[in-house]
N, C-alpha and C positions, 0 to 999 in steps of 0.2 A: 056832670056823666060823660057828656060827650068829649070833654077835653081831656078827660082820663084814657079815652078810646085811640090807639095809635094805629093808622091806617097806611099799609105798607103799597105805595102807588108803584106802578111798574117802571115808570122813569126813574123813580128813584132807586128802583132795583138795578136797572140797566146803568145809572150813574154810578154804581159802586165800582170801584175798580178792582179787576181781578187780582186773586192772590199771585204775588210773584212766586215762580219756581225758585227753589232752592238749586243753587248747583251742587252737584254730587262731586265731590273732591274722589278721585282715582290714583290710588299710589300707584308706584312702579310695579309692586309685587302684582297688584290686580291687572295692570297692563301685560305683563309677561303671561298670565294665563291665557291670553287670547292669541299668543302669538306661536305659530308653526315653526317649529325648530329648523333650522338651514336656509331661511328665507332671505338672509342679508345678503342685499347687492341682487336680488332677483327681480325687482321691479324694472330694471332696464331690460332685461331678459326677456321678461314677460311681455313688454312693451313691443320689443321688435318682433316676438312671435306672433303677437295679434296682426301685425302688419303684413304677415304672410298669407293669412286667409281673405286679405280684401283684394277683389278682382273686379275688373273694369266690366260693369254690366251693359252689355250692347242693347240700344233703346232703339235701333233703326227698324222703322215700319214699313214695310214692301208697299209700293204705291202712294206714300206721301214722301218719303226721303227720296232726296235727287243727290246723285253724286256728281252730276256734270260739274257744278260749280266747285268742286273739291279737287284737291291736289293731283298728281299722278300716283303718288305712291298710296294715297287713301283709295283712288279707283282701283290700282292693282289689289291691294287688301280686300276690297269689297269683292273685286272678280273670284279672288281665290276662296274667300268666306262663302259666295252664295254657289260655290262648286264642291263645298265639303260634304262627305257623303254622311249621312245620319244612320248610325248602325241600329241595329234590332235591340240590342242593350239599352241606348238612349232612349228610344221610344217606349219599351217595356218599362223602363223607371218613370217615365213622364205619365203613362196610363196609369201604373199603379199608385203614385201620388196623388194624381188628380182623383183617382177614386178614393183615396182615402180621405182627401180634403172635403170632397163633394159629399161624401158619406158623414163626415163630421159636421156638415151643415154650412160651409162656404160657399158662396156664389161661384158659379164657373168663371167667371171674369177676372175674381180677384184670385181664385186658384191659378189660373193659367199664368196670371201675372207674376203671383209668386214664384211658380216654378221655372218660368223665363230667368228670373234672376239667379236661380240655382243652377242652372243647367250650364255645364263645362263646355258644350258644343256651341260656338258662336253661329252658326247657321240655325241651329235650333232655336237658340234665344230670339233671333229675327223673325223665325217664323212664328212662335209663340207670342210674341210681341204683336204683330199683325193678326192673329187669331183673335186676341183678346181685343184688339182695337177694333175689328170687324164685329164682334159680338157686341160691344157697347155702341156700335152701329146700328144694331137691331138684329144682326144675322144669328142663326143658330150656330151650335158648335160643328155640327157636320158640315153645315155649308161652308164655313169657314175654313174647314180643313179639306175640303174638295178643290180649294183653290190651290192647294199645293201636290199635286198628283205625284211629282217625283219623290215626296216624302211619304205620304200616307196613301196606300192602295185603296181598291174598291171593297176590299173586306172590312178595312178598318173604319171606312167611312160609314158603311153599311150598319155595322154594330153599334156605332155611336148614334147614328140616325135612329136606330131600334129603340135604344135605350132613353132617347129624349120623347120619342113618340109615347111609349109606354109608362113614362116617369120611373125607370129603374135603371137610371143612366150609372149610378155607382156599380150596381151589379154587373153590368155590361162591360164597364170599363175595368172592374177587376178579372173577369173572364178573357178579356182581350189582352191584357196585361199577362195572364198566366199562358195564354197561347203563345204570344210572341216570345216569352221567356223560354219555353220548351223549344220553340223553332231555333231560337238562338242556342240553346245548349245542345242541341242536335247537330247544328253547324260546327260549334267548337267540337265535338266527339269525331265528326267525318273528317275534320280537317287534322285533327290530333292523329287519327290513323293515316292520313296519307302523309304527314310531314316526315315520318323516319324513312320509308323508302325513298321518298323524292329527294331529301338530304343526302342520303347514302350515295344512291346513283349519281347526284350533281358533284359529291367530292369526288368519285370514282372518274367522272369524266374529266374533271379540271387536273387531278393527279397524272391522269394518262397524257393529257395534252400537254403538261409540263414536263413528263418524262421524255416524250417523245421529240418536243421542239429543243430542251437545252440539254438534257443528260444523255439521251441515246446518240447525238451526234458525236460527242467525245469517244464514246464506245466505240463508234464506227471507225473514227481516226486510229484509234489504240489497235484495233483488229487489223487495219491496213497496214501499219508501221510494222506489225507482228509477222505479216506475210500471209495471214489467213484468207481465203478467197470466199466469196460468197457461196460457192457450192457447198463447203465444208461446214457452213454453220447451221446448228438444228434449224428444224422448220418453225419453230415459233420465233426464232431470232428474225428468219428471212421474211416472215409475215409481217413483224414490226418494222422491219427496213421498208417493205412495200408502203406500208400505212403512214410511216413517217415521209418518205418521199412525195407522197400524194399529198399530206398536210401540209408541207414547206413549200412545196412547188405549185401545187395547184389549189390554195386555199382560197383562191378568189373565185374559183370554179364552184368549190363547194357553196361559198356564200351565194353566189348567182343562183344555183339550184336550189339552196335551202330559202331564199326569198321567195324565188318564183314558185315553188310548190306551196309556201305558205301562202301566196297571194290566191293561187288557183283554189287551193282548200277553201279559203274565205269567199270566194267567189261564189263556189259550189254550196257551201253551207248558207249563205244569204239566199239562195234560190228557194223556192217553195219545196222543190221535189227534194233538191240536197239537204235541206235543215230537216225534212221528216225522215229521210233516209239516214242521217246522221242520228238524229234521235234515236231512231228504230235499232241502230246498230250499237249504241251506247247500251241500250237495256239488255243485249244478248251477250255482252261481254262476260265471260266466265267469273264466278265469285262476285265482281264489281256489279254487274248487271242484276243478279239478284238481289243485293242490298239496295240499289238504286230503285229497282220497283217496289221494294217495300217502304222505302222513304216516301215515294210518291203516292202510294196507297194510304200512308199515315197522313200526309199532308192535306189529302183530298177528302178524307173522312173525318178528320179532327175539324178542318174547317167546315165541313158541312154541316157536322153536328152542331158546331157554336152558332151557324147562322140561323140553322132552324129553330133552335132553342131561344134565339133572340127575337124571335117572331116572324123574319123574313119568310117570304112565300117558297116553296120548294124549289120552283123553276129559278127565281131570282137567287136562291143559295147555290144551287147547282153552276149557276152562269158565272158568280163571283169565284166560287172554288174552283172549278174548270180555268178561269184566267189566271187564277194564282199560281198555277202549275209552270214550270219552265220547259217541260219536255211536251213536244206538239204531238206526240202520238197519244198521251193521256189527254191533251186538250182536245183532241179529234173525238177520243172516246167519250169526253164530258159532253160533247155537242151531238153526239148521238143519243145519250141518255136524255139530253134537254129535248130533242125532236121525238123521242119516243113518249117522253112523259107529257109532252104537249097534246098528243091526241089519245091519250087516257092509258098510256102503258105504265109499267112498274119498272122502277131504278134496275130491280133484280132480273127483271126480265131480259133486258139489253146486257146485263154483264154477264149471263149464264154462256155466252158465245165468246167472252174474253177472259180465258181461263189465264193467259199467259199475262196479263195486265192486272188482273184482280181475281185471286184465289178463290177456289169455290166456297171456302169456308167465309171469306167477307160476303160473297154473294148469299149465301144462306142466312147470315146475320141480319144482313138489310132486308131480306125478305119476311124476317120475322117482325123487324122494326115497322115495316110497311103495314103488314097486316095488324099489329097491335096499336097502332097510331103513335109509336115511340122512336120514330126514325131519328131524332135529334139524340135522345139518350142513348140507342144502340150506337149510333155511329160514335159517340164517345167513348163507349166500352171498347169498340174495335179498334180505335185509337190507342186507349190505354195499352192494350194486348200487342198492338204492333210497335209501340214504343219500346216494351221489354223485349220484343224479338230482334229489334235492330240492336239495342245494347247488346245483347249475347252475342250478335251477328259481329258487331265492331271487336268486342272483346276476343272472339275465336279469331278474327283477321289479325288482330294486333299479336297474338300468341303465334299462329303461322308464320307471320310476316319475319318476326324477330329472328329465329333460327335459319329460315330460308335466307334472308340477308347476310347474316354471319357466313352461311355457307358459300354465297355467291361471292361476296368479299374475299373468302380466303381462297376460292378457287382463282380467283381475278389474281391476288396477289402471288400466288403459287405460278401461274402462267407468265407473269412478269418477271418472276424472279428467276424462273427459269428461262426465259428468253434473252435475260441479260448476263445471268450469271454463268450459265452453260458456255458460250464462247470464251469468257473469262478463264476459266477451269483450262479449256482447250488452249488458249494461250499461254498458261503457266505451264501446261505441260510439255507444250513444243519448246520452250525457252529452256525447260529442264533438262530436254533432250540434248 
């Protein structure tokens, strides 16, 4: 009985050879079923295209990298890279992608390293590499960022610090990215509104100088040969003669006066009184000053709301928001608010006497926010409203400037043509007589 029973031992099972896979034969018809039409000769082109996307990733870490042993060209290159400006757009993209990666569960160090390799800005690559290195050494993200005060301002570091402290880093990074995006968009709108009139005026100045230096002297010689005296010339022509004579004969005096005036102006503006007076005067310029005040109110309340919502104390938020403003008048107003809040006062109470800087509706909204303990939310709502008002103001300015500049250019061309063509007509009449 026992001999009739066959026991399959594991060793024998393992000893069995696996079945050999049969090779599947593919016909030429089957191969063409998987071919995209028109790809013949495309492999070389595709290989070349792939090489375009390869870029050199900078692995420099500040504090570790030593350029003293490098060649002169490398040191010059490092000098230029280390002074490259990092734009708001670059920082906004970094914070947004960092928020996405952290929200997806990727550790901060790995996320920063990955973004360093993707950044097109060599300076930002080095900064992010250094931040990742410091984080690996035990520092927090905000501590590593604080070592680059020329790249990240106090508001950005404070928001990141609050996010790390509350465990909501991804949320704070999303809000910070949105804030920088709006700031960059506003800068582009303001710059776009200013480009048109500046470009037109620059072209008019260059054309005028060219006409006076190269064209007008030929006309004067022609008039002198025709026997026309200066007294017989029209008033616009005589004015051009005076300007041309001063420009050609006393150009060096104009340069000296121009550079001297510019130097004295810089000395005045760099003084405390001069800087405050200049900033105050800029706020009083017709139309432009009104728009500037709206921009400063927007920046102050939007950043204040973001900082308070991130969990920072009110006084600390006021300090950061006030420091972020470039106008010294608004900085002084922010300091007055802080001094009043420190002794138990309200923000709205301080702003009641500053209607020129903060309109009454802003003060009323902030008072509501203080009473309802929703100051951060109310500040964000004020920022949204002011963003809309600024957009409308920029559109109105653009619609006003365009016909005004067309009229200005037309008058300029008409006066220039009258000053040049009128004596030519007189000379033609004298020749005809």
